[in-house]
C-alpha positions as CSV (number, residue, x, y, z in Angstrom):
1,M,0.0,0.0,0.0
2,G,1.6,3.3,-1.1
3,I,1.7,6.4,1.0
4,P,0.4,9.5,-0.8
5,V,3.1,11.9,0.4
6,I,2.3,15.5,0.1
7,V,5.9,16.6,-0.2
8,R,5.3,20.3,0.6
9,S,4.2,19.4,4.2
10,P,3.8,23.1,5.3
11,M,3.4,24.3,8.8
12,R,-0.3,25.3,8.9
13,G,-1.9,28.0,10.9
14,S,-0.8,31.3,12.3
15,V,2.4,31.9,14.1
16,S,0.4,31.8,17.4
17,T,-0.9,28.3,16.7
18,R,2.3,27.0,15.0
19,C,5.1,25.3,16.9
20,R,7.2,28.2,18.1
21,V,10.4,26.0,17.9
22,T,10.1,25.6,14.2
23,T,9.5,29.3,13.7
24,F,12.6,30.0,15.8
25,L,14.6,27.5,13.8
26,G,13.5,29.2,10.6
27,V,14.5,32.6,11.7
28,T,17.8,31.4,13.1
29,L,18.7,29.7,9.8
30,L,17.7,32.8,7.8
31,S,19.9,34.8,10.1
32,L,22.8,32.4,9.4
33,S,22.1,32.9,5.7
34,A,22.3,36.6,6.1
35,S,25.6,36.3,8.0
36,F,27.2,34.1,5.2
37,A,25.9,36.6,2.6
38,A,27.5,39.5,4.6
39,A,30.8,37.5,4.8
40,G,30.7,37.0,1.0
41,A,30.1,40.7,0.5
42,L,33.2,41.5,2.7
43,W,35.3,39.3,0.5
44,L,33.7,40.9,-2.6
45,A,34.9,38.4,-5.1
46,G,36.8,35.2,-5.6
47,P,36.4,31.7,-4.2
48,S,35.8,32.8,-0.7
49,A,32.8,34.9,-1.6
50,G,31.4,32.1,-3.7
51,V,31.6,29.6,-0.8
52,A,30.0,32.2,1.5
53,A,27.2,32.7,-1.0
54,W,26.7,28.9,-1.3
55,F,26.3,28.6,2.5
56,A,23.9,31.6,2.5
57,V,21.7,30.0,-0.1
58,A,21.7,26.6,1.7
59,Y,20.8,27.9,5.1
60,G,18.4,30.4,3.8
61,W,16.5,27.7,1.8
62,I,16.2,25.5,4.8
63,G,15.1,28.5,6.9
64,L,12.3,29.0,4.4
65,G,11.4,25.4,4.9
66,Y,10.8,25.8,8.6
67,L,8.9,29.1,8.1
68,K,6.6,28.1,5.2
69,L,7.7,25.6,2.5
70,G,8.0,22.4,4.7
71,A,10.0,19.2,4.1
72,M,10.2,19.7,0.3
73,V,13.2,21.9,0.7
74,F,15.3,18.8,1.5
75,G,14.3,17.2,-1.8
76,K,13.7,13.7,-0.3
77,N,11.0,11.5,-1.7
78,S,8.9,8.6,-0.4
79,R,11.5,6.1,-1.6
80,G,14.2,7.7,0.6
81,N,16.2,9.3,-2.2
82,R,17.3,12.9,-2.4
83,A,16.9,14.9,-5.7
84,F,20.1,16.0,-7.4
85,W,19.2,19.7,-7.1
86,A,18.9,19.3,-3.4
87,W,22.4,17.9,-3.1
88,C,23.7,20.8,-5.1
89,V,21.9,23.5,-3.1
90,L,22.3,21.9,0.4
91,L,25.7,20.4,0.4
92,P,27.2,23.0,2.8
93,F,24.5,22.1,5.3
94,L,24.4,18.3,4.7
95,L,28.1,17.5,4.9
96,P,28.7,18.4,8.6
97,W,25.5,16.8,9.9
98,R,26.5,13.1,9.7
99,P,29.4,13.4,12.1
100,I,27.5,15.9,14.2
101,R,24.6,13.5,14.5
102,K,26.9,10.6,15.5
103,T,28.7,12.7,18.0
104,V,25.5,14.0,19.6
105,A,24.2,10.4,19.8
106,W,27.4,9.2,21.4
107,L,27.4,12.0,24.0
108,G,23.7,11.6,24.8
109,G,24.1,8.3,26.5
110,E,20.7,7.1,25.2
111,D,19.8,3.7,23.8
112,C,19.7,3.7,20.0
113,F,16.1,2.4,20.3
114,N,13.6,1.1,22.8
115,R,10.7,-1.3,22.6
116,V,7.6,0.8,23.4
117,A,5.1,-2.0,22.8
118,P,5.0,-5.5,21.4
119,G,6.3,-5.4,17.9
120,I,7.0,-1.6,18.0
121,Y,10.4,0.0,18.4
122,V,11.1,3.7,18.5
123,G,14.6,5.0,18.0
124,R,17.0,7.2,16.2
125,M,18.4,6.7,12.7
126,C,20.9,3.9,12.9
127,S,23.1,1.6,11.0
128,L,22.2,-1.9,9.7
129,R,24.0,-3.6,12.5
130,E,22.2,-1.5,15.2
131,L,18.7,-2.4,14.1
132,P,16.6,-4.8,16.3
133,A,17.2,-8.3,15.1
134,D,13.5,-9.0,14.4
135,T,12.8,-5.9,12.4
136,A,10.4,-6.4,9.5
137,L,9.6,-2.9,8.4
138,V,11.6,0.3,8.8
139,V,9.7,3.6,8.9
140,D,11.8,6.7,8.2
141,L,10.4,10.2,9.3
142,T,13.5,12.2,8.5
143,A,13.7,14.8,5.7
144,E,17.3,15.9,6.4
145,F,19.0,12.4,6.4
146,L,19.1,9.4,4.1
147,E,18.6,5.9,5.2
148,A,21.5,3.5,4.6
149,R,21.1,1.7,1.3
150,G,21.7,-1.7,3.1
151,I,18.6,-1.1,5.2
152,R,16.4,-0.1,2.3
153,K,17.5,-3.2,0.3
154,R,17.1,-5.7,3.1
155,F,13.9,-4.6,4.8
156,A,10.5,-3.3,3.8
157,Y,10.8,0.5,4.0
158,R,8.4,3.4,4.2
159,C,9.5,7.1,4.2
160,L,7.4,10.1,5.1
161,P,9.8,13.1,5.0
162,T,9.1,15.5,7.8
163,L,11.0,18.4,9.2
164,D,12.5,18.1,12.7
165,R,9.9,19.2,15.3
166,G,7.4,19.4,12.4
167,V,4.5,17.4,11.0
168,P,3.4,15.9,7.7
169,S,-0.1,16.5,6.3
170,A,-2.8,14.7,8.3
171,P,-3.9,12.7,5.3
172,S,-0.4,11.4,4.6
173,L,0.0,10.5,8.3
174,A,-3.4,8.8,8.4
175,C,-2.5,6.7,5.4
176,L,0.9,5.6,7.0
177,V,-0.8,4.9,10.3
178,Q,-3.5,2.8,8.7
179,E,-0.8,0.7,7.0
180,L,1.3,0.3,10.1
181,S,-1.5,-0.6,12.4
182,S,-2.4,-3.6,10.2
183,F,1.2,-4.6,9.4
184,D,2.0,-8.1,10.6
185,G,5.6,-7.9,11.9
186,P,7.9,-5.8,14.1
187,L,8.2,-2.1,13.2
188,Y,11.2,0.1,13.6
189,I,10.0,3.7,13.6
190,H,12.6,6.4,13.6
191,C,13.5,10.0,13.1
192,A,16.8,11.6,13.8
193,A,16.9,11.2,17.6
194,G,13.8,9.1,18.2
195,H,12.0,11.7,20.4
196,G,9.4,13.6,18.3
197,R,8.5,12.6,14.7
198,S,8.9,8.9,15.3
199,A,7.0,9.0,18.6
200,M,4.1,10.9,16.9
201,V,3.7,8.0,14.4
202,A,4.2,5.3,17.1
203,A,1.6,7.0,19.4
204,A,-0.9,7.0,16.6
205,V,-0.3,3.4,15.8
206,L,-0.7,2.5,19.5
207,V,-4.1,4.2,19.5
208,A,-5.2,2.7,16.2
209,R,-4.3,-0.8,17.4
210,G,-6.3,-0.3,20.6
211,M,-3.2,-0.5,22.8
212,T,-3.9,2.9,24.3
213,R,-7.0,5.1,24.5
214,N,-5.6,8.4,23.2
215,I,-2.4,10.1,22.1
216,E,-1.6,11.5,25.6
217,E,-1.9,8.0,27.1
218,A,0.3,6.6,24.3
219,I,3.0,9.2,25.0
220,A,2.9,8.5,28.7
221,H,3.3,4.8,28.0
222,M,6.2,5.2,25.6
223,K,8.0,7.5,28.0
224,R,8.4,4.6,30.4
225,S,10.6,2.9,27.9
226,R,12.1,6.0,26.2
227,P,12.0,8.9,28.7
228,R,13.2,11.6,26.3
229,I,10.2,11.3,24.0
230,R,8.5,14.7,23.7
231,L,5.9,15.7,21.2
232,T,5.0,19.3,20.3
233,E,1.4,20.4,20.6
234,L,1.3,20.5,16.8
235,Q,2.5,16.9,16.5
236,K,-0.1,15.8,19.1
237,H,-2.9,17.6,17.2
238,T,-1.8,16.2,13.8
239,A,-1.8,12.7,15.2
240,E,-5.3,13.2,16.6
241,Q,-6.4,14.5,13.2
242,A,-4.9,11.5,11.4
243,L,-6.7,9.1,13.7
244,S,-10.1,10.9,13.4
245,G,-11.1,9.1,10.2
246,L,-9.4,5.7,10.9
247,P,-11.0,2.6,12.4
248,R,-9.7,1.7,15.9
249,A,-9.3,-1.7,17.4
250,Q,-11.1,-2.4,20.7
251,F,-9.0,-1.1,23.6
252,A,-6.8,-3.6,25.3
253,S,-4.0,-2.6,27.6
254,V,-0.4,-2.8,26.2
255,A,1.3,-6.0,27.3
């Protein structure tokens, strides 16, 4: 069953109802863009100015993603591939983030993943050797990173590109949750750190499967296994929207 990904995935609503963190990130990235542009102007011409301009374009483009355009700024599709144009535009941003992500994970002292319910793992983006041994389906919520090719070749794979601290469209999320709630096999649901986007999807699956009564209860349950899980109000609201039109199994407490 395919996922009708609405790639734009904008942050809907006014600034007052939108996640303030994403707005802050957008403004910060645009400020960095302006700084790089100013540095390029100081050098006036030559390779240094060109590099500064490239950084300015990359960070400015991502800043616009957080303010308005959504996950499409990363050029990642539902198969987990990144468009060539995105590599060209975003390389100054993308290159440092792989070592940064690994360093942050190492310093954080958190498990790569945790079993939050029977057959459901929530975690960060990981390597093939780090995946749970019984994984049957890998669900990727990142827009900024690419899943290892070995994982995509070996396991069933679903990707719904979503900005960090952001949300996909409710219809796209509903379609994904409907598929996952009826999938027969262990799920590995991940984002970059395994705290927000992945937990939003896992919480909706728990409710759809009748393991918890609502999103808040699902979050409380998952935090017992993975304490750093934290959803924004927008993520909670979008999960509830996605569930509104889906059938739910009869409630039975999580084992």
